[in-house]
C-alpha positions in Angstrom: -20.4 32.2 -10.7 -23.9 32.2 -9.2 -26.6 31.1 -11.5 -29.5 33.5 -11.9 -32.7 31.9 -10.6 -35.4 31.3 -13.3 -38.8 32.7 -13.0 -41.5 30.3 -12.0 -43.3 28.7 -14.9 -46.8 29.9 -13.7 -45.6 33.5 -13.5 -44.1 33.4 -17.0 -47.3 31.8 -18.4 -49.5 34.3 -16.6 -47.4 37.2 -17.9 -47.9 36.0 -21.5 -51.7 35.6 -20.8 -51.9 39.0 -19.2 -50.1 40.5 -22.2 -52.6 38.8 -24.5 -55.5 40.1 -22.4 -54.3 43.7 -22.5 -53.8 43.5 -26.3 -57.4 42.3 -26.6 -58.8 44.9 -24.3 -57.2 47.6 -26.5 -59.3 46.4 -29.4 -62.7 46.6 -27.5 -65.1 49.3 -28.4 -65.1 52.3 -26.1 -68.2 51.2 -24.2 -66.8 47.8 -23.5 -63.3 49.0 -22.8 -64.4 51.4 -20.1 -66.4 48.9 -18.1 -65.6 45.3 -18.9 -62.1 46.0 -20.3 -61.0 47.9 -17.2 -62.2 45.2 -14.9 -60.6 42.4 -16.9 -57.3 44.2 -17.2 -57.2 45.1 -13.4 -58.0 41.5 -12.5 -55.3 40.1 -14.7 -52.8 42.6 -13.2 -53.9 41.8 -9.6 -53.3 38.1 -10.2 -49.9 39.0 -11.7 -49.0 41.0 -8.6 -50.1 38.1 -6.3 -48.0 35.6 -8.3 -44.9 37.9 -8.0 -45.4 38.3 -4.3 -45.8 34.5 -3.9 -42.6 34.0 -5.9 -40.6 36.4 -3.9 -41.9 34.9 -0.6 -41.0 31.4 -1.8 -37.5 32.6 -2.7 -37.0 34.3 0.6 -38.1 31.2 2.5 -35.5 29.2 0.5 -32.7 31.6 1.2 -33.4 32.4 4.8 -33.9 29.3 6.9 -36.5 29.7 9.7 -34.9 29.4 13.1 -36.8 27.3 15.6 
């Protein structure tokens, strides 16, 4: 039976951090949430997306050997 690969530690930690950030942004006042909160949340989610892409690329490189 094949073992399911574990998620990279950095990705798991960043997910927890992003979740914490989004919870805090919800508690900002309307003024802060619209400007600062949106930028903060978008940046956290952009980093999460980059980490996921890097993780997938790393796995693909491990599975498919490069010919040459």
